[in-house]
C-alpha positions as CSV (number, residue, x, y, z in Angstrom):
1,X,224.0,56.9,328.0
2,X,220.4,57.2,326.6
3,X,219.6,57.3,323.0
4,X,216.8,59.1,321.1
5,X,214.3,56.8,319.5
6,X,213.4,59.4,316.8
7,X,211.3,62.4,316.6
8,X,208.0,62.1,318.4
9,X,206.5,65.5,318.0
10,X,206.7,68.8,316.2
11,X,204.7,71.6,318.0
12,X,204.5,75.0,316.3
13,X,203.1,78.1,318.0
14,X,201.7,80.6,315.6
15,X,200.5,84.3,315.8
16,X,198.7,83.4,312.6
17,X,197.3,80.1,313.3
18,X,194.7,79.9,310.6
19,X,197.2,81.1,308.0
20,X,199.8,78.7,309.3
21,X,197.3,75.7,309.1
22,X,196.3,76.9,305.6
23,X,200.1,76.8,304.6
24,X,200.8,73.5,306.1
25,X,197.6,71.9,304.6
26,X,198.8,73.3,301.2
27,X,202.2,71.4,301.4
28,X,200.3,68.3,302.4
29,X,200.3,68.2,306.2
30,X,196.7,67.0,307.0
31,X,196.0,69.2,310.0
32,X,192.5,68.8,311.7
33,X,191.0,70.8,314.5
34,X,191.4,69.4,318.0
35,X,190.6,70.2,321.6
36,X,191.5,67.9,324.4
37,X,189.5,69.5,327.2
38,X,187.1,72.2,327.7
39,X,189.8,74.5,329.1
40,X,192.4,73.9,326.3
41,X,192.6,76.2,323.3
42,X,191.5,74.7,320.0
43,X,194.5,73.8,318.0
44,X,195.3,71.8,314.8
45,X,197.2,68.6,314.7
46,X,197.9,65.3,312.8
47,X,200.2,62.3,312.8
48,X,202.6,61.7,310.0
49,X,204.8,58.6,310.2
50,X,204.7,58.4,314.1
51,X,205.3,62.1,314.5
52,X,202.6,64.2,316.0
53,X,202.4,67.6,314.4
54,X,200.4,70.4,316.1
55,X,199.8,74.2,315.5
56,X,198.7,76.1,318.6
57,X,197.8,79.8,318.9
58,X,200.9,81.8,320.2
59,X,200.6,84.4,323.0
60,X,202.8,87.0,321.1
61,X,203.4,88.0,317.6
62,X,207.2,87.7,317.3
63,X,208.4,86.3,314.1
64,X,210.8,83.1,314.0
65,X,214.5,83.8,313.5
66,X,215.5,84.1,309.8
67,X,217.3,81.2,308.1
68,X,220.8,80.8,309.5
69,X,220.3,83.0,312.4
70,X,220.9,81.8,316.0
71,X,217.8,80.1,317.2
72,X,216.6,79.2,313.8
73,X,215.6,75.6,313.1
74,X,213.6,74.2,310.3
75,X,211.7,71.0,309.4
76,X,211.8,69.3,306.2
77,X,208.9,67.4,304.7
78,X,209.3,64.8,302.0
79,X,206.9,65.2,299.2
80,X,206.0,63.5,295.9
81,X,206.7,66.7,293.7
82,X,208.6,69.6,295.0
83,X,207.3,71.8,292.0
84,X,203.7,71.1,292.6
85,X,204.1,71.6,296.3
86,X,205.8,74.9,295.8
87,X,202.9,76.0,293.5
88,X,200.4,74.9,296.2
89,X,202.3,76.9,298.8
90,X,202.6,79.9,296.5
91,X,198.7,79.8,296.1
92,X,198.3,80.5,299.7
93,X,200.8,83.3,299.8
94,X,204.0,81.5,300.9
95,X,207.3,83.1,300.2
96,X,209.8,81.0,298.4
97,X,213.2,81.4,300.1
98,X,215.1,78.9,297.9
99,X,213.4,77.9,294.7
100,X,213.3,74.3,293.5
101,X,216.7,72.9,292.6
102,X,218.5,69.6,292.2
103,X,220.9,68.3,295.0
104,X,222.7,65.0,295.3
105,X,220.0,63.9,297.8
106,X,217.1,65.0,295.6
107,X,215.1,68.0,294.6
108,X,214.5,70.6,297.3
109,X,213.1,74.0,297.9
110,X,212.8,76.2,301.1
111,X,209.6,78.1,301.9
112,X,208.8,80.5,304.7
113,X,205.6,79.8,306.8
114,X,203.3,82.6,307.9
115,X,205.4,82.9,311.2
116,X,208.6,83.3,309.4
117,X,209.9,79.7,309.9
118,X,211.8,78.2,307.1
119,X,210.3,74.9,305.8
120,X,212.2,72.6,303.6
121,X,210.3,70.4,301.1
122,X,212.2,67.7,299.2
123,X,211.7,64.7,297.0
124,X,214.2,62.0,297.1
125,X,215.6,60.8,293.8
126,X,214.0,57.7,292.1
């Protein structure tokens, strides 16, 4: 049996790539413009803790499934301050699905990115 060695990439396709990049930058994801070859679309990417994160333009304009619906998945980003991250996201028009609250594993909130994907942000206690 094989075992996963961890998450290596998170690739997001967006019908609103500039808004999507703006949202992820607001929550602390340092996306930068990239192009790997002349024929490839410009996209934005970065690496966080050995995970390559990329935002590519999508070919359609379908929204992501709503939180809890079949096909829905969401990523969680650890941040220093949930409250200041929520405010930064709000400043670029993000919708707050679940406002900041305390849980046994730390403070968390859930936002919606411009394509409708839920995005968890959390700060571990201590």
